[in-house]
C-alpha positions in Angstrom: 2.5 -27.1 7.5 0.6 -24.0 8.6 2.6 -20.9 9.4 1.5 -18.4 12.1 -0.1 -16.0 9.6 -2.3 -18.7 8.2 -0.7 -19.2 4.8 0.2 -22.6 3.4 3.8 -23.3 2.6 2.8 -25.9 0.0 1.4 -23.3 -2.3 4.2 -20.7 -2.1 7.0 -20.2 -4.5 6.9 -19.9 -8.3 3.4 -21.5 -8.8 1.0 -19.4 -10.9 -2.1 -18.0 -9.2 -4.4 -20.5 -11.0 -2.3 -23.5 -9.8 -2.3 -22.1 -6.3 -6.1 -21.8 -6.4 -6.4 -25.4 -7.7 -4.2 -26.7 -4.8 -6.1 -24.9 -2.2 -9.5 -26.0 -3.5 -8.4 -29.6 -3.6 -7.1 -29.3 -0.1 -10.5 -27.9 1.1 -12.3 -31.0 -0.3 -10.2 -33.1 2.1 -10.2 -30.6 5.0 -13.7 -29.0 4.9 -14.1 -26.1 7.2 -10.3 -25.6 7.7 -10.1 -21.9 8.4 -6.4 -21.7 7.6 -7.1 -22.9 4.0 -10.2 -20.6 3.8 -8.0 -17.6 4.7 -5.4 -18.5 2.1 -7.9 -19.0 -0.6 -9.7 -15.8 0.3 -6.4 -13.9 0.0 -5.8 -15.5 -3.3 -9.2 -14.6 -4.7 -8.6 -11.0 -3.5 -5.4 -10.8 -5.5 -7.2 -12.1 -8.5 -9.8 -9.3 -8.1 -12.7 -11.5 -7.1 -13.7 -9.3 -4.1 -17.1 -10.8 -3.4 -15.8 -14.4 -3.5 -12.8 -13.4 -1.2 -15.2 -11.7 1.3 -17.5 -14.7 1.4 -14.5 -17.1 2.0 -13.1 -15.0 4.8 -16.4 -14.6 6.5 -16.9 -18.4 6.4 -13.4 -18.8 7.8 -14.3 -16.5 10.8 -17.5 -18.4 11.5 -15.6 -21.8 11.3 -12.8 -20.6 13.7 -15.4 -19.2 16.1 -17.3 -22.5 16.1 -14.0 -24.4 16.7 -13.2 -22.1 19.6 -9.9 -21.2 18.0 -9.9 -17.5 17.1 -7.7 -16.8 14.1 -6.6 -13.1 14.0 -5.3 -13.3 10.5 -8.8 -13.8 9.2 -10.0 -10.6 10.8 -6.9 -8.8 9.4 -7.4 -10.1 5.9 -11.1 -9.2 5.8 -10.4 -5.8 7.3 -7.8 -5.1 4.7 -10.3 -6.1 2.0 -13.0 -3.8 3.4 -10.4 -1.0 3.6 -9.5 -1.6 0.0 -13.1 -1.2 -1.0 -13.4 2.0 1.0 -15.5 0.6 3.9 -13.2 2.1 6.5 -15.7 1.9 9.4 -16.2 -1.8 8.8 -12.5 -2.3 8.4 -11.8 -0.6 11.8 -14.5 -2.7 13.4 -13.0 -5.9 12.1 -9.5 -4.9 13.3 -10.8 -4.0 16.8 -12.9 -7.1 17.0 -9.9 -9.3 16.1 -7.8 -7.5 18.8 -10.5 -8.1 21.5 -10.8 -11.8 20.6 -7.0 -12.2 20.7 -7.0 -10.4 24.1 -9.4 -13.0 25.5 -7.4 -15.8 24.0 -4.2 -14.6 25.5 -5.7 -14.7 29.0 -6.9 -18.3 28.5 -3.5 -19.5 27.1 -1.2 -20.8 29.8 2.4 -19.7 29.8 3.5 -23.3 29.1 1.9 -23.1 25.6 4.7 -20.9 24.2 4.1 -21.6 20.6 0.4 -20.6 20.8 1.3 -17.5 22.8 3.8 -16.5 20.1 1.2 -17.0 17.4 -1.3 -14.7 19.2 1.4 -12.1 19.6 2.2 -12.3 15.8 -1.5 -12.0 14.9 -1.9 -9.1 17.3 1.1 -7.3 15.7 -0.5 -7.6 12.2 -3.9 -6.3 13.5 -2.3 -3.4 15.3 -0.2 -2.5 12.3 -3.2 -2.6 10.0 -5.3 -0.5 12.3 -2.4 2.0 12.7 -2.1 2.3 8.9 -5.8 2.9 8.6 -5.7 5.7 11.2 -2.6 7.1 9.4 -4.4 7.3 6.1 -7.2 9.3 7.8 -4.7 11.8 9.2 -5.0 10.6 12.8 -1.2 10.6 13.3 -1.2 10.6 17.1 -3.5 7.6 17.3 -1.5 5.9 14.5 1.7 6.4 16.4 0.3 4.9 19.6 -0.9 1.8 17.7 2.4 1.5 15.8 4.3 1.5 19.1 2.1 -1.3 20.4 2.6 -3.2 17.2 6.4 -2.9 17.3 6.4 -3.9 21.0 4.9 -7.3 19.9 8.0 -8.0 17.8 11.0 -5.7 18.3 12.8 -7.1 15.3 10.0 -6.6 12.7 11.5 -4.1 10.3 8.1 -3.4 8.6 6.5 -2.3 11.9 9.5 -0.2 12.7 9.3 1.5 9.3 5.7 2.3 9.8 6.4 3.7 13.3 9.1 5.9 11.7 6.5 7.3 9.2 4.2 8.1 12.1 7.0 9.8 14.0 7.8 11.9 10.9 4.2 12.9 10.6 4.2 14.0 14.2 7.5 16.0 13.7 9.5 13.7 15.9 12.4 13.5 13.5 15.2 12.5 15.9 13.3 9.6 17.2 12.2 8.6 13.7 15.8 8.6 12.5 16.8 6.1 15.3 13.8 3.9 14.6 14.4 3.8 10.9 18.1 3.2 11.3 17.2 0.2 13.5 14.8 -1.1 10.9 17.5 -0.6 8.2 20.0 -2.6 10.3 17.4 -5.5 10.6 16.6 -5.5 6.8 19.0 -3.4 4.8 17.5 -4.6 1.5 14.0 -3.3 2.2 13.2 -0.6 -0.4 10.4 1.0 1.7 12.7 1.6 4.7 15.4 3.2 2.5 12.7 5.3 0.8 11.3 6.6 4.2 14.9 7.4 5.4 15.5 9.4 2.2 12.3 11.4 2.7 13.2 12.1 6.3 16.5 13.5 5.2 14.7 15.6 2.6 12.4 17.0 5.3 15.4 17.9 7.4 17.0 19.7 4.4 19.9 17.2 4.5 19.9 17.1 0.7 23.3 15.3 0.3 22.2 12.5 2.7 18.8 12.3 1.0 20.4 12.0 -2.5 22.9 9.4 -1.2 20.1 7.3 0.3 18.0 7.6 -2.9 21.0 6.5 -4.9 21.8 3.5 -2.7 18.1 2.4 -2.7 17.8 2.7 -6.5 20.7 0.2 -6.9 18.9 -2.5 -4.9 17.3 -5.3 -6.9 13.9 -4.5 -5.2 13.9 -0.9 -6.6 10.4 0.1 -7.6 8.7 2.9 -9.7 7.5 4.9 -6.7 11.0 5.2 -5.2 12.3 6.6 -8.5 9.4 8.9 -8.7 10.1 10.2 -5.2 13.8 10.8 -6.1 12.8 12.5 -9.3 10.3 14.7 -7.4 13.0 15.5 -4.8 15.4 16.7 -7.6 12.5 18.6 -9.2 11.9 20.5 -6.0 15.5 21.4 -5.9 15.2 22.7 -9.5 17.6 20.1 -10.9 15.3 19.6 -13.8 17.8 17.7 -16.0 18.6 15.2 -13.3 14.9 14.9 -12.4 14.1 14.1 -16.1 16.8 11.5 -16.3 15.6 9.7 -13.2 12.0 9.9 -14.5 13.1 8.3 -17.8 14.7 5.5 -15.7 11.4 5.0 -13.8 9.5 4.8 -17.1 11.9 2.1 -18.4 11.4 0.1 -15.1 7.6 0.4 -15.5 7.8 -1.0 -19.0 10.0 -3.9 -17.8 7.6 -4.7 -15.0 4.6 -4.7 -17.4 6.5 -7.0 -19.8 7.4 -9.3 -16.9 3.7 -9.5 -15.9 2.8 -10.6 -19.4 5.6 -13.2 -19.4 4.8 -14.6 -16.0 1.1 -15.1 -16.3 -0.9 -15.0 -19.6 -3.7 -17.2 -18.3 -7.3 -16.4 -19.2 -8.3 -16.1 -15.5 -5.5 -13.6 -14.8 -6.4 -11.4 -17.8 -10.1 -11.4 -16.8 -9.2 -10.3 -13.3 -7.0 -7.5 -14.5 -9.7 -6.3 -16.8 -12.2 -6.3 -13.9 -9.8 -4.4 -11.7 -9.2 -1.7 -14.4 -12.9 -1.0 -14.7 -13.6 -0.7 -11.0 -10.3 0.0 -9.2 -6.9 1.1 -10.6 -4.2 -1.5 -9.9 -1.1 -0.5 -8.0 0.9 -0.7 -11.2 -1.5 1.8 -12.9 -1.3 4.1 -9.9 2.5 4.0 -10.0 2.5 4.8 -13.8 0.0 7.7 -13.4 2.3 9.5 -10.9 5.1 9.3 -13.4 3.0 10.9 -16.1 2.0 13.6 -13.6 5.6 14.5 -12.9 6.4 14.3 -16.6 3.7 16.8 -17.3 5.2 19.2 -14.7 8.6 18.9 -16.3 7.0 19.9 -19.6 5.3 22.8 -17.9 8.6 24.1 -16.7 9.9 24.0 -20.2 6.8 25.9 -21.5 5.5 22.9 -23.5 1.9 23.1 -22.3 0.4 21.0 -25.1 2.9 18.2 -24.2 2.0 18.6 -20.6 -1.7 18.1 -21.4 -0.9 14.9 -23.3 1.0 13.6 -20.3 -1.8 14.5 -17.9 -4.3 12.7 -20.2 -2.2 9.6 -20.2 -2.0 9.6 -16.4 -5.7 10.0 -16.0 -6.3 7.2 -18.5 -4.3 4.9 -16.2 -5.9 6.2 -13.0 -9.1 8.3 -13.5 -9.2 8.8 -9.7 -5.9 10.6 -9.4 -7.0 13.9 -7.8 -3.4 15.1 -7.4 -2.9 15.0 -11.1 -6.2 16.8 -11.6 -5.2 19.5 -9.2 -1.8 19.9 -11.0 -3.5 20.1 -14.4 -6.1 22.6 -13.0 -3.3 24.8 -11.6 -1.6 24.9 -15.0 -4.8 25.8 -16.9 -5.6 28.5 -14.3 -2.1 30.1 -14.9 -2.8 30.0 -18.6 -6.1 31.8 -18.2 -8.3 28.8 -19.1 -10.6 29.3 -16.2 -13.5 27.0 -17.4 -11.2 24.0 -17.9 -9.4 24.7 -14.6 -12.8 24.8 -12.7 -14.0 21.6 -14.3 -10.8 19.7 -13.3 -11.0 21.1 -9.8 -14.7 20.0 -9.5 -13.7 16.5 -10.5 -10.9 16.5 -8.0 -13.2 17.6 -5.2 -15.8 15.0 -6.1 -13.1 12.3 -5.6 -11.4 13.8 -2.5 -14.5 14.4 -0.5 -17.6 12.3 0.3 -21.2 13.6 0.5 -20.7 14.7 4.1 -17.7 16.8 3.2 -15.2 14.6 4.9 -11.9 13.7 3.3 -12.1 10.4 1.4 -9.7 7.7 2.6 -10.4 6.0 -0.7 -8.9 8.9 -2.6 -6.0 9.2 -0.2 -5.0 5.6 -0.8 -5.2 6.1 -4.5 -2.8 9.0 -4.4 -0.4 8.2 -1.6 2.2 10.8 -2.3 2.9 14.5 -1.4 0.8 17.1 -3.2 2.7 18.5 -6.1 2.4 22.3 -5.8 
C-alpha cells in the first residue's frame, strides 16, 4: 500500500538499506514508471549518498507523474530538499513553489466528494510549505518563514513537527508568549519528541528562566530519543551560566552517547555499499553525525580555554575540524583564542578560512555554511 507521502510500507522497518533498495528495484521491474516507487528509491539513494542517482530518479518521477496527470507533491519536496542539501537554494525554492502551484491547481479540480484525495493534497501541501519555510528560516528571512509556517500548520493542526517549527519562527521574531503556547501544544501532541523539548528549553533560556530551562533539558535528556545536539545545547547553556563543572559533565555524557551511536552504526550495517557511501559523504559533505561530534569538540576546546589549557584546546579544535572541515563557528572560536594569545597570523588565517566558507563570491551569507553549523555562535 502507498501512504500519502509516497513511501512504501513494504520496505519499512528493520530492513537494511541494501535490502530496501533491492525490494524497490524489483518492484519497479513489475511497475515501470510508478512515480511512488521512483520517489521512494530516490530518497533511499539520497540516504546512501548517491546524489546524482537520486536526482535522476526523482526527476523521472516528476515527469511520469506529469504525464499521468497525477501531480505528486512529495516528489517536488524530495527533489527540493536534495537541491537544498547540495547548496542549490534557488533551485530548491523553485521546486517547492512549483509543487505548491501544481497542488493548488489539483485542489481546484478535485471534487469535495473525493475526500481521500483532498486529504492527500493537503498533506503534500503541508510538507512543501514546511520545507519552504525552513529554507527561508535558514536564510534569515524570519517573517516570511513565520508566514509559511502558519500556512503549513493550518493544513494539519495536530502535526507536532510543523508546530515546533512555527515555534522556532516565533522565537526568532521575538514573539515569545505566542511561541510558548504553540510549543506547549506541540508537546501535548507528541511529548516524546526531542526537538520540541529542545526548542522549549531554548525558549526558557532566552527568557532567562534558568530553572525552567534546566528542568526541560533534564527531562528531555532522560527520553530514549535523546541526541548529541540536545546534550550539547544543555552543556552550552551551563557554560554560559559559568557552571563549568556541570557543563563538562554533560559534555562527557554527550561524548559517550556519540561513541555509542557510532558503535551502533557499525553493528547495524557493515555492508560494502554502506561503507562506500559513508566514505563518499566524508570526502564531499560532512554527515550529520560528524557535524554533531564537531560541535562537541568545539565546546570541549572552550572549556579547556577557561582552564588555561590552550594547547589542549588546540587539539580539541583540530579534532573538530577533522570531522567537519566546514565548521566556521569552530574556526571563529579558535581564531578568537589565538587573537587573545597574541598569535595574530594564525588568528587571521583561521578567520580568512571562516569567511571563505560563510560567504559566497557575491558577499552574501552562505546557506550551505549555515546548515553545516546550525547552532548559536559561541562568543
